[in-house]
C-alpha positions in Angstrom: 97.5 45.9 97.4 95.0 48.6 97.1 95.0 51.3 99.7 92.0 51.4 102.0 89.5 54.2 101.2 88.1 56.7 103.7 86.6 55.0 106.8 88.2 51.6 106.0 90.6 50.3 108.6 93.9 49.0 107.3 93.7 45.2 107.1 90.0 45.3 106.4 90.2 46.6 102.8 88.2 44.6 100.2 90.1 42.0 98.2 91.5 43.0 94.8 91.4 40.7 91.9 94.8 39.6 90.6 95.9 40.8 87.2 96.5 38.5 84.3 100.2 38.7 84.6 102.7 38.5 87.4 106.2 40.0 87.7 108.1 40.7 84.5 105.0 39.8 82.5 105.0 36.1 83.4 101.6 34.5 82.8 99.7 33.3 85.8 99.1 29.6 86.0 95.9 28.4 84.3 96.3 24.7 85.1 96.8 24.6 88.8 93.1 24.2 89.8 92.4 21.2 87.4 95.5 19.5 88.8 94.3 20.0 92.4 90.8 18.7 91.5 92.4 15.5 90.0 94.5 15.1 93.2 91.5 15.7 95.5 89.2 13.3 93.5 91.7 10.6 94.3 92.7 11.5 97.9 89.9 13.5 99.5 88.2 10.5 101.0 91.5 9.3 102.4 92.3 12.6 103.9 88.9 13.1 105.6 89.3 9.6 107.1 92.8 10.7 108.3 91.3 13.7 110.1 88.6 11.6 111.7 91.3 9.2 113.0 93.2 12.1 114.6 90.0 13.4 116.0 89.2 10.1 117.6 92.7 9.8 119.1 93.6 13.3 120.4 96.8 13.9 122.3 97.9 16.8 124.5 101.0 18.9 123.9 104.3 17.0 123.9 102.4 13.7 124.1 101.4 13.6 120.4 103.3 10.3 119.7 100.6 8.5 117.8 99.8 11.6 115.8 103.4 12.1 114.9 103.8 8.5 113.9 100.6 8.6 111.7 101.9 11.7 109.9 105.4 10.4 109.4 104.0 7.1 108.1 101.9 8.8 105.4 104.8 11.0 104.3 107.2 8.1 104.0 104.6 6.3 101.9 104.8 9.2 99.5 108.6 8.8 99.3 109.4 11.7 101.6 111.8 11.7 104.6 110.2 13.4 107.6 112.5 14.3 110.6 111.0 13.8 114.1 111.8 16.7 116.5 114.2 16.0 119.4 111.5 15.7 122.1 109.9 12.9 120.1 106.7 14.6 118.9 106.2 16.9 115.9 108.2 16.7 112.7 109.7 18.6 109.8 109.6 17.4 106.2 111.2 19.0 103.1 109.8 18.7 99.6 111.5 19.7 96.4 115.0 20.9 95.4 117.3 22.8 97.8 118.0 25.5 95.3 115.6 28.4 95.0 113.4 29.9 97.7 112.0 27.9 100.6 108.4 28.3 101.9 107.1 26.8 105.1 103.6 25.5 105.7 102.8 25.0 109.4 100.2 22.8 111.2 99.8 22.4 115.0 99.0 18.9 116.0 98.1 18.9 119.7 94.6 18.7 121.3 92.9 20.4 124.3 92.1 19.1 127.8 88.4 19.2 127.2 85.7 16.5 127.1 84.3 15.8 123.6 80.6 16.5 123.9 79.6 15.5 120.3 77.7 12.4 121.4 76.3 11.6 117.9 79.5 12.0 115.9 81.0 8.6 114.9 84.5 10.1 115.1 84.0 11.4 118.7 87.2 11.4 120.8 87.9 8.1 122.5 90.2 9.7 125.0 88.4 10.9 128.2 89.0 14.6 128.9 90.9 15.3 125.7 89.5 16.6 122.4 90.4 18.4 119.2 88.3 21.4 120.0 90.4 24.0 118.2 90.7 22.3 114.7 94.3 21.2 115.0 93.3 17.8 113.4 92.0 19.8 110.5 95.1 22.0 110.2 97.3 18.8 110.3 95.3 17.1 107.6 95.3 20.2 105.3 99.1 20.6 105.5 99.5 16.9 104.9 97.3 17.0 101.9 99.0 20.1 100.5 102.3 18.4 101.1 101.3 15.2 99.2 100.1 17.3 96.2 103.3 19.4 96.2 105.4 16.2 96.4 103.8 15.2 93.1 104.6 18.6 91.7 108.2 18.2 92.8 108.4 14.7 91.2 107.2 16.1 87.9 109.7 18.9 88.0 107.1 21.6 88.7 108.3 22.9 92.1 110.6 25.9 91.7 112.1 25.6 95.2 111.5 23.9 98.4 108.4 23.6 100.6 109.0 22.7 104.3 106.1 21.1 106.2 106.2 22.0 109.9 104.0 19.7 112.0 104.3 21.5 115.3 103.6 20.1 118.8 102.3 21.9 121.8 100.7 25.0 120.4 98.3 25.2 123.2 100.9 24.7 125.9 102.5 26.9 124.3 106.1 26.3 123.4 106.1 24.0 120.4 107.0 26.8 117.9 110.2 27.5 119.9 111.1 23.8 119.7 110.6 23.8 115.9 112.8 26.8 115.6 115.5 25.3 117.9 115.6 22.3 115.7 116.3 24.5 112.6 112.7 24.4 111.4 112.8 27.9 109.9 116.5 28.0 109.0 116.7 29.0 105.4 112.9 29.6 105.1 111.9 32.7 103.2 108.2 32.8 104.2 105.8 30.9 106.4 102.1 30.4 106.0 99.4 28.8 108.2 95.6 28.4 108.2 93.4 28.4 111.3 89.9 27.1 111.5 87.3 29.8 112.1 83.7 28.7 112.9 82.4 32.2 112.3 83.3 32.0 108.6 81.5 29.7 106.2 83.1 26.9 104.3 84.6 28.1 101.0 85.7 31.4 102.5 89.2 32.6 103.5 89.6 35.4 106.0 92.6 37.7 105.4 94.1 40.6 107.3 97.3 42.5 107.1 99.2 43.5 110.2 98.4 42.1 113.7 95.8 39.4 113.5 96.2 37.8 116.9 97.5 39.2 120.2 100.4 38.5 122.5 99.2 36.6 125.6 101.2 36.6 128.9 100.3 35.5 132.4 101.0 37.7 135.5 101.1 36.7 139.1 101.2 39.4 141.8 101.8 38.7 145.5 101.3 41.4 148.1 102.6 41.0 151.7 102.3 43.1 154.9 102.4 42.8 158.6 98.6 42.0 159.0 96.5 43.1 161.9 93.0 43.7 163.2 90.4 45.5 161.1 89.6 47.7 164.1 93.1 49.2 163.9 94.0 49.6 160.2 96.1 52.7 161.0 98.5 50.6 163.1 99.3 48.2 160.2 99.2 48.1 156.4 95.7 47.6 155.0 96.7 44.8 152.6 93.3 44.1 151.2 92.7 47.8 150.4 96.2 48.0 148.8 95.5 44.8 146.7 92.3 46.3 145.6 94.1 49.5 144.5 96.7 47.4 142.6 93.9 45.4 140.9 92.0 48.5 139.8 94.8 51.0 139.1 97.3 48.8 137.2 95.1 48.1 134.1 94.3 51.8 133.6 97.8 53.0 134.3 99.4 50.4 132.0 97.1 51.4 129.2 98.2 55.0 129.5 101.8 54.2 129.1 101.5 52.9 125.5 99.9 53.9 122.2 96.2 53.0 122.5 96.4 51.4 119.1 98.5 48.6 120.6 95.4 47.3 122.4 97.4 46.5 125.5 95.1 45.1 128.2 95.5 43.7 131.6 92.6 41.6 132.9 92.5 39.8 136.2 91.1 36.3 136.5 91.8 35.6 140.2 92.1 37.7 143.3 92.5 36.3 146.8 93.3 37.6 150.3 92.3 36.7 153.8 90.0 34.1 155.4 87.9 36.0 158.1 86.0 39.3 158.2 87.8 40.9 161.1 91.5 40.3 160.3 93.7 42.1 157.9 95.7 39.3 156.2 99.5 39.3 155.8 99.4 38.3 152.1 97.2 38.3 149.0 97.5 37.4 145.3 96.1 38.5 142.0 96.5 36.6 138.7 95.6 37.7 135.2 96.7 38.0 131.6 98.3 40.7 129.5 97.2 40.9 125.9 98.7 43.1 123.2 98.6 43.6 119.4 101.8 45.6 119.2 105.2 43.9 119.3 107.1 46.9 120.7 104.5 47.4 123.5 104.6 43.7 124.2 108.4 43.7 124.8 108.0 46.8 127.1 105.1 45.4 129.1 107.0 43.6 131.9 109.2 46.5 133.0 106.3 48.9 132.8 104.1 46.7 134.9 106.9 46.2 137.5 107.4 49.9 137.9 103.7 50.7 138.2 103.2 47.8 140.7 106.0 49.1 143.0 104.6 52.7 142.8 101.1 51.6 144.0 102.4 49.2 146.6 104.7 51.9 148.1 101.8 54.3 148.5 100.1 51.8 150.9 103.2 50.5 152.7 103.0 46.9 151.4 105.5 44.8 149.6 104.6 43.5 146.1 106.3 41.0 143.8 105.6 40.3 140.2 106.0 37.0 138.3 105.6 37.7 134.6 105.4 34.6 132.4 105.8 35.2 128.7 103.3 33.4 126.5 103.3 34.2 122.8 104.1 37.3 120.8 101.4 39.0 118.6 101.0 37.4 115.2 101.7 40.2 112.7 100.9 39.4 109.1 103.3 40.8 106.4 101.3 42.6 103.7 103.2 40.9 100.8 102.5 37.4 102.3 98.8 38.3 102.7 98.7 39.3 99.1 100.1 35.9 98.2 97.3 34.3 100.1 94.9 36.5 98.2 96.4 35.7 94.8 96.4 32.0 95.5 92.8 32.1 96.6 91.9 33.8 93.3 93.2 30.7 91.5 91.4 28.0 93.5 88.3 29.6 95.3 85.1 31.1 94.0 85.2 34.8 93.2 83.7 35.9 96.6 85.9 33.5 98.5 88.2 36.1 100.2 86.6 38.0 103.1 88.1 40.4 105.7 88.7 39.1 109.2 88.9 41.0 112.4 91.8 41.0 114.9 91.6 38.7 117.8 93.1 39.1 121.3 93.5 35.3 121.5 97.1 34.0 121.4 98.7 32.0 118.6 102.3 30.9 118.8 102.7 31.2 115.0 103.7 34.7 116.0 107.1 33.3 117.1 107.9 32.4 113.5 106.8 35.8 112.2 109.1 37.5 114.6 112.0 36.0 112.6 110.7 35.6 109.0 107.8 37.2 107.0 104.6 35.3 106.5 100.9 35.3 107.3 98.2 33.4 109.2 94.7 33.2 107.5 91.3 32.2 108.8 89.7 29.2 107.1 85.9 29.0 107.1 84.6 25.8 108.7 81.0 26.7 109.3 78.2 25.0 107.3 76.7 27.7 105.1 73.3 28.8 106.5 73.7 27.0 109.8 72.0 28.6 112.7 73.5 29.5 116.1 76.9 30.8 117.2 80.0 28.6 117.3 83.4 29.1 118.8 86.7 27.4 119.4 87.7 25.6 122.6 84.3 24.2 123.3 83.4 20.5 123.8 80.9 20.6 121.0 83.3 22.1 118.4 83.3 20.5 115.0 83.8 21.5 111.4 82.0 21.0 108.1 84.6 18.6 106.5 84.2 20.2 103.1 86.6 22.8 104.5 89.5 20.2 104.2 89.8 20.2 100.4 89.3 24.0 100.5 92.3 24.4 102.8 94.4 22.0 100.8 93.7 24.0 97.6 94.6 27.3 99.4 97.8 26.0 101.0 99.1 24.4 97.9 98.3 27.4 95.7 99.9 29.8 98.3 103.1 27.8 98.5 103.4 27.8 94.7 102.5 31.4 94.4 105.2 32.3 97.0 107.8 30.1 95.2 107.1 31.7 91.9 107.0 35.2 93.5 103.4 35.7 92.4 103.4 33.9 89.1 103.9 30.3 87.9 104.6 29.5 84.3 101.9 27.7 82.5 103.1 24.8 80.3 100.1 22.6 79.2 102.4 19.9 77.7 104.4 19.6 81.0 101.2 19.6 83.1 99.6 16.9 81.0 102.7 14.7 81.5 102.9 15.3 85.3 102.6 12.3 87.5 99.4 12.6 89.6 99.5 9.4 91.7 
């Protein structure tokens, strides 16, 4: 990758065009895009219908039984052997020979507890209070489509290794990534890749970034207790509300001073509660919030740092304070070499201006659990209709995508898997390609 120039933040450098040759002078593939176009001409309509079916029948985390069955049915129809995860939802499916490298493509399959507000969409959710408002139905369809294409490549002897499809449950819960890992989902996997819908990016564009791309996200629960008393005599008791206010205001700033500011460690409160009447000092109070962080080391240190700071502030005001720190997900840290594989793959199957820089997000994404164990990368896929007005975001009842993003994502995932398997190059053999089975 090119080094960023003056004033360019690492991870936001402009894309570089791939050279004509890969490692050891091997020629880059010239026939991949035509093969993908033939595949999509035959299967795009089916795959869009598959996405719409999932969108109409969304299921919450660990309840994705119908979704899992639909995915498994289509994979078996292609001659593959999916393996359902032990809890009954989510599945793993291997494609290709066991020798050589193994690359994983991951999709999350769960929906959100939101009402679908797209009243005019014919594929609107039929489940009250549940909707695919984060694009997981699209992620699932793209990994399925890429898997079907790669299965054809394997059948034709054109897959130099194994591709493992990970259809993960309960990303929003979270916890599904840990279930996949416990079931051996990344055992023997060399790299993992995933796409996530981004309504800020237009269809046909792929957002890339090296290093942290999403943040860790944990929940904290603080409970403060004291003897209580009358507001006329705070000196005879512990002024619990004042102490709680000090905890709420001092902890975020003190915590941020204990770590490198580049880690973007932040504590933000979402709920504070104490007392019920104006003239009585209560004997307990609570504060709840989230800790977000882009740096893995700071994330691991955060619970102990927060506990020590909490006890220090509480002691100064003669109250007792307890901390419940609930781990969420680690930061998702993209490996530079894997980002370059995304970039090289995009150069094969997207238009010249298809790769764009993408900013960091303090939202959580449990793909980070995989990347704590193996290298890989998460990329942003544009789902916004070019030229459309207004602002769009995830986790909204009116969220939808321009479905032209589905074939774009399939192209990118298939090309990235092949690029990673060939370590940046794939031999071009026109005679073999022409004889390949493209069912």
